[in-house]
N, CA, C and O atoms as a MOPAC input file, in Angstrom:
PM7 MOZYME 1SCF
protein

 N     94.69600 1    97.34400 1    73.83400 1
 C     94.68300 1    96.64500 1    75.28400 1
 C     95.03600 1    97.38100 1    76.15300 1
 O     96.09700 1    97.95200 1    75.90400 1
 N     94.39500 1    97.71000 1    77.47500 1
 C     94.95800 1    98.25900 1    78.59400 1
 C     95.70900 1    97.62800 1    79.62500 1
 O     95.01300 1    96.94100 1    80.37300 1
 N     97.04200 1    97.66200 1    79.90900 1
 C     97.73200 1    97.07000 1    80.44400 1
 C     98.24400 1    97.28800 1    81.69200 1
 O     98.04400 1    98.45400 1    82.03100 1
 N     98.90000 1    96.55700 1    82.62500 1
 C     99.27200 1    97.21700 1    84.02700 1
 C    100.66900 1    96.31400 1    84.22300 1
 O    100.84100 1    95.10700 1    84.05200 1
 N    101.55200 1    97.30900 1    84.62600 1
 C    102.63500 1    96.46300 1    84.73000 1
 C    103.31900 1    96.77300 1    86.23800 1
 O    103.53000 1    97.93800 1    86.57700 1
 N    103.57000 1    95.91000 1    86.90400 1
 C    104.08200 1    95.98800 1    88.28300 1
 C    105.63700 1    95.71400 1    88.47000 1
 O    106.28600 1    94.87900 1    87.84000 1
 N    106.17500 1    96.68000 1    89.57700 1
 C    107.77200 1    96.51600 1    89.60200 1
 C    107.96800 1    96.85300 1    91.04300 1
 O    107.19900 1    97.56400 1    91.68900 1
 N    109.25800 1    96.18400 1    91.58500 1
 C    109.45000 1    97.03700 1    92.79100 1
 C    109.66700 1    95.82100 1    94.30700 1
 O    110.06600 1    95.96300 1    95.46300 1
 N    109.24200 1    94.86800 1    93.63000 1
 C    109.38900 1    93.62100 1    94.65400 1
 C    110.72100 1    93.06400 1    94.67900 1
 O    111.52500 1    93.18600 1    93.75500 1
 N    110.98700 1    92.30000 1    96.02500 1
 C    111.86100 1    91.57300 1    96.24600 1
 C    111.99300 1    90.94400 1    97.28700 1
 O    110.97000 1    90.66500 1    97.91100 1
 N    113.24600 1    90.54200 1    97.77900 1
 C    113.43300 1    90.11900 1    99.07000 1
 C    113.75100 1    91.05900 1   100.37400 1
 O    114.68100 1    91.85200 1   100.23000 1
 N    113.18200 1    91.04900 1   101.42500 1
 C    113.55200 1    92.09600 1   102.34100 1
 C    113.37700 1    91.45600 1   103.77000 1
 O    112.51600 1    90.59900 1   103.96900 1
 N    114.16300 1    91.87300 1   104.68200 1
 C    114.15100 1    91.38700 1   106.21600 1
 C    112.57400 1    91.92400 1   106.73300 1
 O    111.90800 1    92.74400 1   106.10100 1
 N    112.17600 1    91.32200 1   107.92200 1
 C    111.34500 1    91.69600 1   108.62200 1
 C    111.56400 1    93.15200 1   109.35800 1
 O    112.54500 1    93.39800 1   110.06000 1
 N    110.70500 1    93.89600 1   109.14000 1
 C    111.05200 1    95.57900 1   109.58600 1
 C    111.15000 1    96.28200 1   108.53800 1
 O    110.91500 1    97.49100 1   108.52800 1
 N    111.56300 1    95.50800 1   107.37200 1
 C    112.18100 1    96.50800 1   106.07100 1
 C    111.19300 1    97.20500 1   105.49400 1
 O    110.07400 1    97.29900 1   105.99900 1
 N    111.57100 1    97.80600 1   104.26900 1
 C    110.70600 1    98.48200 1   103.60800 1
 C    110.77200 1    98.30300 1   101.90800 1
 O    111.85000 1    97.86700 1   101.50400 1
 N    110.08100 1    98.49600 1   101.21300 1
 C    109.87300 1    98.41500 1    99.94400 1
 C    108.95000 1    99.41800 1    99.35700 1
 O    107.91200 1    99.73200 1    99.94000 1
 N    109.36600 1   100.02600 1    98.00200 1
 C    108.18000 1   100.48700 1    97.60100 1
 C    107.80900 1   100.21400 1    96.01000 1
 O    108.52300 1   100.49000 1    95.04700 1
 N    106.58000 1    99.63600 1    95.99400 1
 C    106.23900 1    98.77000 1    94.60400 1
 C    105.30200 1    99.95300 1    93.72700 1
 O    104.42700 1   100.66700 1    94.21900 1
 N    105.81000 1    99.93300 1    92.11400 1
 C    105.03600 1   100.60100 1    91.26500 1
 C    104.26000 1   100.19900 1    90.42600 1
 O    104.49300 1    99.03900 1    90.08500 1
 N    103.39300 1   100.68800 1    89.92200 1
 C    102.65300 1   100.07000 1    88.57800 1
 C    102.44000 1   101.12300 1    87.87700 1
 O    102.16800 1   102.23100 1    88.33800 1
 N    102.56900 1   100.78700 1    86.52800 1
 C    102.09100 1   101.76300 1    85.53900 1
 C    100.98500 1   101.18700 1    84.56800 1
 O    100.98800 1   100.00500 1    84.22500 1
 N     99.87900 1   102.25700 1    84.07900 1
 C     98.62700 1   101.32400 1    83.53600 1
 C     98.77400 1   102.17600 1    82.30400 1
 O     99.37400 1   103.24900 1    82.24600 1
 N     98.19600 1   101.60600 1    81.40200 1
 C     98.02700 1   102.05800 1    79.98200 1
 C     96.60800 1   102.83500 1    79.46800 1
 O     95.54400 1   102.42400 1    79.93000 1
 N     96.60800 1   103.54600 1    78.86200 1
 C     95.14500 1   104.08200 1    78.40200 1
 C     94.92300 1   105.44700 1    79.03400 1
 O     95.67600 1   105.80900 1    79.93800 1
 N     94.17700 1   106.03300 1    78.71500 1
 C     93.44000 1   107.56900 1    79.12900 1
 C     92.56400 1   107.61000 1    79.80000 1
 O     92.20500 1   108.77500 1    79.97200 1
 N     91.75900 1   106.63200 1    80.50600 1
 C     91.04600 1   107.01100 1    81.57900 1
 C     91.57000 1   106.73100 1    83.06500 1
 O     90.89300 1   106.92400 1    84.07500 1
 N     92.64600 1   106.33300 1    83.04300 1
 C     93.37900 1   106.07900 1    84.53800 1
 C     93.05200 1   106.96800 1    85.44200 1
 O     92.97000 1   106.59600 1    86.61300 1
 N     92.84100 1   108.08700 1    85.15800 1
 C     92.57200 1   109.30800 1    86.28800 1
 C     91.14000 1   109.13400 1    86.47600 1
 O     90.61000 1   109.90600 1    87.27600 1
 N     90.48900 1   108.36000 1    85.95600 1
 C     89.34600 1   108.24300 1    86.27600 1
 C     88.77700 1   107.09900 1    87.52500 1
 O     87.85400 1   107.05800 1    88.33700 1
 N     89.83200 1   106.31200 1    87.15400 1
 C     89.59600 1   104.93900 1    88.35500 1
 C     90.13300 1   105.06800 1    89.59000 1
 O     91.22400 1   105.60100 1    89.79500 1
 N     89.25600 1   104.49900 1    90.62800 1
 C     90.04900 1   104.19800 1    91.51600 1
 C     90.96100 1   103.10900 1    91.42800 1
 O     90.50400 1   102.05900 1    90.97500 1
 N     92.49800 1   103.15400 1    91.86600 1
 C     93.02000 1   102.13000 1    91.49500 1
 C     93.00100 1   101.50000 1    93.09800 1
 O     92.60500 1   102.11200 1    94.09000 1
 N     93.53100 1   100.12700 1    93.06100 1
 C     94.09300 1    99.21800 1    94.25600 1
 C     95.44900 1    98.43900 1    94.02600 1
 O     95.93100 1    98.09500 1    92.94700 1
 N     95.91500 1    98.25600 1    95.21900 1
 C     97.06900 1    96.94900 1    95.36200 1
 C     96.36700 1    96.13100 1    95.93300 1
 O     95.64900 1    96.43400 1    96.88500 1
 N     96.47500 1    94.74800 1    95.35700 1
 C     96.18000 1    93.38500 1    95.71800 1
 C     97.43100 1    92.54300 1    96.02800 1
 O     98.54500 1    92.65900 1    95.51600 1
 N     97.03100 1    91.68100 1    96.96000 1
 C     97.75500 1    90.76000 1    96.94200 1
 C     97.11700 1    89.38700 1    97.29900 1
 O     96.08600 1    89.11100 1    97.91300 1
 N     98.43700 1    88.32400 1    96.48700 1
 C     97.75700 1    86.81900 1    96.89500 1
 C     98.97400 1    86.12800 1    97.35000 1
 O    100.00900 1    86.25700 1    96.69700 1
 N     98.93300 1    85.25900 1    98.62500 1
 C    100.02200 1    84.70900 1    98.88400 1
 C     99.39500 1    83.08000 1    98.47900 1
 O     98.20100 1    82.85300 1    98.27800 1
 N    100.33000 1    82.20400 1    98.42800 1
 C    100.12700 1    80.98300 1    98.38200 1
 C     99.17100 1    80.08600 1    98.78600 1
 O     99.47200 1    79.47000 1    99.80800 1
 N     98.22800 1    79.85500 1    98.34700 1
 C     96.98000 1    78.95200 1    99.06100 1
 C     95.92500 1    79.68500 1    99.50200 1
 O     94.94700 1    79.20100 1   100.07200 1
 N     96.14700 1    81.22400 1    99.17700 1
 C     95.22800 1    82.28000 1    99.54400 1
 C     94.42100 1    82.66100 1    98.31800 1
 O     94.64000 1    82.23800 1    97.18300 1
 N     93.19300 1    83.74600 1    98.77100 1
 C     92.60500 1    84.21800 1    97.69200 1
 C     93.27700 1    85.74500 1    97.44600 1
 O     93.87800 1    86.26900 1    98.38400 1
 N     93.19600 1    86.20600 1    96.58800 1
 C     93.69900 1    87.55300 1    96.39300 1
 C     93.07700 1    88.61500 1    97.14300 1
 O     91.84900 1    88.55400 1    97.07200 1
 N     93.47600 1    89.47500 1    97.77000 1
 C     92.98800 1    90.29200 1    98.66200 1
 C     93.16400 1    91.48100 1    98.59500 1
 O     94.37100 1    91.72200 1    98.56600 1
 N     92.35300 1    92.64600 1    98.54300 1
 C     92.75800 1    94.00400 1    98.51200 1
 C     93.24500 1    94.53300 1    99.47700 1
 O     92.83600 1    94.29600 1   100.61400 1
 N     94.24500 1    95.37800 1    99.21000 1
 C     95.03900 1    95.76300 1   100.66500 1
 C     95.10600 1    97.34200 1   100.89300 1
 O     95.08100 1    97.94400 1   101.96700 1
 N     95.21000 1    97.91600 1    99.43800 1
 C     94.69400 1    99.27200 1    99.73000 1
 C     94.18300 1    99.82600 1    98.44600 1
 O     94.53300 1    99.23600 1    97.42400 1
 N     93.34500 1   100.95400 1    98.32800 1
 C     92.69300 1   101.75800 1    97.41100 1
 C     93.38000 1   102.93500 1    97.44900 1
 O     94.26200 1   103.18300 1    98.27200 1
 N     92.78900 1   104.09600 1    96.08100 1
 C     92.80200 1   104.91100 1    96.19100 1
 C     91.89400 1   105.85200 1    94.91100 1
 O     91.73200 1   105.41500 1    93.77200 1
 N     91.47800 1   106.92700 1    95.29600 1
 C     90.52800 1   107.23000 1    94.26700 1
 C     91.26100 1   108.23700 1    93.22500 1
 O     92.47600 1   108.35800 1    93.38500 1
 N     90.75000 1   108.85400 1    92.34300 1
 C     91.06600 1   109.40700 1    91.39000 1
 C     91.59100 1   110.56100 1    91.89700 1
 O     92.57100 1   111.12700 1    91.41300 1
 N     90.73800 1   111.08200 1    93.22600 1
 C     91.26400 1   112.49500 1    93.72700 1
 C     91.91600 1   112.35700 1    94.72500 1
 O     91.85100 1   113.33500 1    95.46900 1
 N     92.88500 1   111.07900 1    95.27100 1
 C     93.74200 1   110.66000 1    96.55200 1
 C     93.05400 1   110.38200 1    97.47200 1
 O     93.69300 1   110.37900 1    98.52400 1
 N     91.65300 1   110.05300 1    97.61300 1
 C     91.14700 1   109.25700 1    99.07900 1
 C     91.72000 1   107.87700 1    99.04500 1
 O     91.99100 1   107.24700 1    98.02200 1
 N     91.84700 1   107.54400 1   100.07700 1
 C     92.61100 1   106.24300 1   100.44300 1
 C     91.94500 1   105.53200 1   101.13300 1
 O     91.14100 1   106.14700 1   101.83300 1
 N     91.94200 1   104.21300 1   101.25400 1
 C     91.49500 1   103.22300 1   102.15600 1
 C     92.49900 1   101.91800 1   102.37900 1
 O     93.10600 1   101.24800 1   101.54400 1
 N     92.45800 1   101.84300 1   103.41600 1
 C     93.41700 1   100.39300 1   103.53600 1
 C     92.71200 1    99.08000 1   104.34500 1
 O     91.68600 1    99.23000 1   105.00800 1
 N     93.16400 1    98.21800 1   104.25200 1
 C     93.26800 1    96.57200 1   104.73300 1
 C     93.39100 1    96.97400 1   106.49700 1
 O     93.75200 1    98.09700 1   106.85100 1
 N     93.16200 1    96.27400 1   107.13200 1
 C     93.10700 1    96.41500 1   108.43000 1
 C     94.48700 1    95.70600 1   108.68300 1
 O     94.92500 1    96.06100 1   109.77700 1
 N     95.14700 1    95.00400 1   108.17200 1
 C     96.40100 1    94.29600 1   108.08500 1
 C     97.78200 1    94.91100 1   107.91200 1
 O     98.88000 1    94.50100 1   108.28800 1
 N     97.36500 1    96.20900 1   107.11600 1
 C     98.55300 1    97.11100 1   106.49700 1
 C     98.23500 1    98.73200 1   106.85600 1
 O     98.95300 1    99.66200 1   106.48900 1
 N     96.88100 1    98.87500 1   107.73300 1
 C     96.77400 1   100.26500 1   108.20200 1
 C     97.74000 1   100.46900 1   109.11000 1
 O     97.89500 1    99.74000 1   110.09000 1
 N     98.64900 1   101.75900 1   108.76600 1
 C     99.75200 1   102.50500 1   109.49300 1
 C    101.13900 1   101.93100 1   108.93100 1
 O    102.25800 1   102.37000 1   109.19600 1
 N    100.83100 1   100.89100 1   108.12500 1
 C    102.10900 1   100.72600 1   107.74900 1
 C    102.78100 1   100.76800 1   106.19600 1
 O    103.96300 1   100.79600 1   105.85400 1
 N    101.44300 1   100.76100 1   105.34100 1
 C    101.33800 1   100.79300 1   104.10800 1
 C    101.01700 1   102.26300 1   103.57000 1
 O    100.44500 1   103.01800 1   104.35600 1
 N    101.27700 1   102.64000 1   102.53900 1
 C    101.01500 1   103.85100 1   101.87500 1
 C    100.61200 1   104.18800 1   100.36700 1
 O    101.50200 1   104.41500 1    99.54600 1
 N     99.43300 1   104.21500 1   100.05500 1
 C     99.12200 1   104.20000 1    98.45500 1
 C     99.23700 1   105.44000 1    98.00500 1
 O     98.71300 1   106.26600 1    98.75200 1
 N     99.82000 1   105.93800 1    96.88600 1
 C     99.46700 1   107.02800 1    96.22800 1
 C     99.65200 1   107.04900 1    94.34900 1
 O    100.01600 1   106.11900 1    93.63000 1
 N     99.38200 1   107.99800 1    94.08200 1
 C     99.33500 1   107.88000 1    92.32300 1
 C     99.70000 1   109.14000 1    92.23900 1
 O     99.67000 1   110.09400 1    93.01700 1
 N    100.19300 1   108.90800 1    90.71900 1
 C    100.54700 1   110.31800 1    89.76300 1
 C     99.63000 1   110.16400 1    88.35300 1
 O     99.82500 1   109.46300 1    87.36000 1
 N     98.80400 1   110.88900 1    88.60400 1
 C     97.81400 1   110.59100 1    87.25200 1
 C     98.36400 1   111.29800 1    86.27700 1
 O     97.76200 1   111.04700 1    85.23200 1
 N     99.50200 1   112.31300 1    86.06300 1
 C    100.16900 1   112.68400 1    84.98300 1
 C    101.10000 1   111.27000 1    84.04700 1
 O    101.34100 1   111.13800 1    82.84700 1
 N    101.44600 1   110.35100 1    85.31400 1
 C    102.14900 1   109.53700 1    84.74000 1
 C    101.78900 1   108.48400 1    84.62500 1
 O    102.57100 1   107.63300 1    84.20100 1
 N    100.22200 1   108.09700 1    85.02500 1
 C     99.73600 1   106.79900 1    84.98000 1
 C    100.05300 1   105.78100 1    85.73500 1
 O     99.91800 1   104.59600 1    85.42800 1
 N    100.59000 1   106.32100 1    86.99000 1
 C    101.59400 1   105.55800 1    87.82500 1
 C    100.67700 1   105.42200 1    89.36000 1
 O     99.80400 1   106.22900 1    89.68000 1
 N    100.99200 1   104.51400 1    89.99300 1
 C    100.41100 1   103.98000 1    91.29000 1
 C    101.63200 1   103.42100 1    91.95300 1
 O    102.47400 1   102.71000 1    91.40400 1
 N    101.62800 1   103.86400 1    93.32100 1
 C    102.27500 1   103.22400 1    94.25000 1
 C    102.06100 1   102.92800 1    95.42800 1
 O    101.17900 1   103.52200 1    96.04900 1
 N    102.88800 1   101.84600 1    96.06600 1
 C    102.62900 1   101.29500 1    97.67400 1
 C    103.88600 1   101.38000 1    98.17800 1
 O    104.78400 1   100.72600 1    97.64700 1
 N    104.13700 1   102.19300 1    99.27400 1
 C    104.83300 1   102.68100 1    99.87100 1
 C    104.86300 1   101.41200 1   101.22300 1
 O    104.13900 1   101.71600 1   102.17100 1
 N    105.56400 1   100.17600 1   101.35000 1
 C    105.36200 1    99.37700 1   102.48000 1
 C    106.40800 1    99.19500 1   103.61900 1
 O    107.50800 1    98.69200 1   103.39000 1
 N    106.09800 1    99.54400 1   104.62700 1
 C    107.12800 1    99.55200 1   105.97500 1
 C    106.74600 1    98.84900 1   106.40900 1
 O    105.80400 1    98.13700 1   106.06100 1
 N    107.60800 1    98.82100 1   107.66700 1
 C    107.58200 1    97.87800 1   108.93800 1
 C    107.01900 1    96.31200 1   108.18300 1
 O    105.95300 1    95.81000 1   108.54200 1
 N    107.85700 1    95.70100 1   107.17000 1
 C    107.14400 1    94.72000 1   106.86100 1
 C    107.20300 1    93.51600 1   107.67200 1
 O    108.01900 1    93.42600 1   108.58900 1
 N    106.42100 1    92.62500 1   107.40200 1
 C    106.07200 1    91.27700 1   108.49100 1
 C    106.15200 1    90.07800 1   107.36100 1
 O    105.67700 1    90.20900 1   106.23300 1
 N    106.84300 1    88.85600 1   107.84200 1
 C    106.52000 1    87.48700 1   106.89900 1
 C    105.47100 1    87.42900 1   106.35000 1
 O    105.36800 1    87.00000 1   105.20000 1
 N    104.23600 1    87.94800 1   107.22000 1
 C    102.73400 1    87.50900 1   106.62200 1
 C    102.55900 1    88.50800 1   105.49500 1
 O    101.49500 1    88.36300 1   104.89300 1
 N    103.43800 1    89.61000 1   105.00800 1
 C    102.93700 1    90.11800 1   104.16800 1
 C    103.78000 1    89.60700 1   102.66100 1
 O    103.88600 1    90.25300 1   101.61800 1
 N    104.20400 1    88.51300 1   102.91300 1
 C    104.77600 1    87.67400 1   101.90800 1
 C    103.75200 1    87.16300 1   100.76200 1
 O    102.84400 1    86.38600 1   101.06000 1
 N    103.93900 1    87.64000 1    99.41400 1
 C    102.93800 1    87.53600 1    98.46700 1
 C    102.96600 1    88.05800 1    96.91800 1
 O    103.82000 1    88.93200 1    96.76200 1
 N    102.48000 1    87.83900 1    96.13400 1
 C    102.53300 1    88.26500 1    95.01300 1
 C    101.66000 1    89.74600 1    95.01300 1
 O    100.59000 1    89.84800 1    95.61400 1
 N    102.10400 1    90.55300 1    94.46400 1
 C    101.49900 1    92.21900 1    94.85700 1
 C    101.31800 1    92.33600 1    93.24300 1
 O    102.11200 1    92.01100 1    92.36000 1
 N     99.64800 1    93.07100 1    93.11500 1
 C     99.13800 1    93.05200 1    92.00500 1
 C     98.39700 1    94.46100 1    91.97900 1
 O     97.66200 1    94.65400 1    92.94700 1
 N     98.47200 1    95.49300 1    91.01500 1
 C     97.68000 1    96.59400 1    91.04400 1
 C     96.72100 1    96.14400 1    89.84200 1
 O     96.84700 1    95.28200 1    88.97300 1
 N     95.68300 1    97.09700 1    90.14600 1
 C     94.10900 1    96.81300 1    89.52000 1
 C     93.50200 1    98.07900 1    89.57100 1
 O     93.96300 1    98.92600 1    90.33600 1
 N     92.49500 1    98.33500 1    88.83500 1
 C     91.33200 1    99.36600 1    89.39700 1
 C     90.26000 1    98.59800 1    90.49000 1
 O     90.17600 1    97.39600 1    90.73800 1
 N     89.67900 1    99.44200 1    90.90300 1
 C     88.62200 1    98.80400 1    91.86900 1
 C     87.38300 1    99.44500 1    91.80700 1
 O     87.17700 1   100.60000 1    92.18100 1
 N     86.28700 1    98.42700 1    91.17200 1
 C     86.68100 1    96.64100 1    90.75400 1
 C     87.26800 1    96.69600 1    89.46700 1
 O     87.47100 1    97.58900 1    88.64400 1
 N     87.52900 1    95.20400 1    89.55100 1
 C     88.75500 1    95.02500 1    88.81700 1
 C     87.80300 1    94.86700 1    87.39200 1
 O     87.59200 1    93.72800 1    86.97600 1
 N     87.36900 1    95.77400 1    86.83200 1
 C     86.64100 1    95.89200 1    85.37500 1
 C     87.12200 1    96.48200 1    84.56300 1
 O     86.58800 1    96.51300 1    83.45400 1
 N     88.26200 1    97.13900 1    84.80800 1
 C     88.94300 1    98.05500 1    83.35500 1
 C     90.00000 1    97.61200 1    82.73800 1
 O     90.14400 1    97.79100 1    81.52800 1
 N     91.03900 1    96.86200 1    83.61300 1
 C     92.22400 1    96.52400 1    83.18200 1
 C     91.91700 1    94.49300 1    83.20000 1
 O     91.06400 1    93.76000 1    83.70100 1
 N     93.17000 1    94.28800 1    82.34800 1
 C     93.57800 1    92.78000 1    82.18600 1
 C     94.43000 1    92.98600 1    83.69500 1
 O     94.56200 1    94.06300 1    84.27700 1
 N     95.01000 1    91.53600 1    84.19200 1
 C     95.50800 1    91.91200 1    85.47700 1
 C     97.10500 1    91.56900 1    84.68900 1
 O     97.28300 1    90.83200 1    83.71900 1
 N     98.03200 1    92.26900 1    85.36800 1
 C     99.34800 1    91.94200 1    85.31800 1
 C     99.94700 1    91.16200 1    85.96500 1
 O     99.40100 1    90.51700 1    86.85900 1
 N    101.33300 1    91.03400 1    85.62600 1
 C    101.86600 1    89.65100 1    86.00200 1
 C    102.37100 1    89.87200 1    87.60300 1
 O    102.65800 1    88.88100 1    88.27400 1
 N    102.45200 1    91.09300 1    88.11300 1
 C    102.36800 1    91.41400 1    89.59900 1
 C    104.04500 1    91.14300 1    89.64700 1
 O    104.73100 1    90.76900 1    88.69700 1
 N    104.46100 1    91.41000 1    90.88900 1
 C    105.93600 1    91.45600 1    91.69800 1
 C    105.77700 1    90.78600 1    92.68300 1
 O    104.67800 1    90.59000 1    93.20100 1
 N    106.78700 1    90.36300 1    93.06200 1
 C    106.65900 1    89.05000 1    94.36400 1
 C    107.66900 1    89.57300 1    95.37600 1
 O    108.88300 1    89.73800 1    95.26400 1
 N    106.72300 1    89.82000 1    96.53900 1
 C    107.35600 1    90.34600 1    97.67900 1
 C    107.76600 1    89.01700 1    98.85000 1
 O    106.96300 1    88.26000 1    99.39500 1
 N    108.92100 1    89.03700 1    98.96900 1
 C    109.15700 1    87.96300 1   100.39200 1
 C    109.99400 1    88.73800 1   101.33200 1
 O    111.04700 1    89.34000 1   101.12400 1
 N    109.28500 1    88.59000 1   102.43500 1
 C    109.88200 1    89.06100 1   103.82700 1
 C    110.14900 1    87.88400 1   104.53800 1
 O    109.29800 1    87.09000 1   104.93900 1
 N    111.61300 1    87.78200 1   104.70700 1
 C    112.20600 1    86.80600 1   105.28200 1
 C    113.29100 1    87.19800 1   105.88600 1
 O    113.75700 1    88.27100 1   105.50300 1
 N    114.10000 1    86.35500 1   107.14400 1
 C    115.32700 1    86.73400 1   107.75100 1
 C    116.28900 1    85.84200 1   106.91700 1
 O    117.50100 1    85.86900 1   107.13500 1

């Protein structure tokens, strides 16, 4: 069973930074576009950033210029560097493929931005 394990979340002050990591099981990782998603209480899960197997990236408007997605195919890892964090970035963050058809959702990692 292919799995995803996210880590790196925490409590940070507005303007701070965090780096999220996600490790995926399975041998097909390098072929998949991967994404970071987030879900705030009472809201739908949204895609915030994606990266193709070759490194092409896309970002949601709300995070463009502040977040950077990257991957290491040799380690089955995908990362999300988050800078200039805002309270509205508070959410559970999850990685998955895009579209979300290849992996089961992991437990995610909580990011809380608060002073």
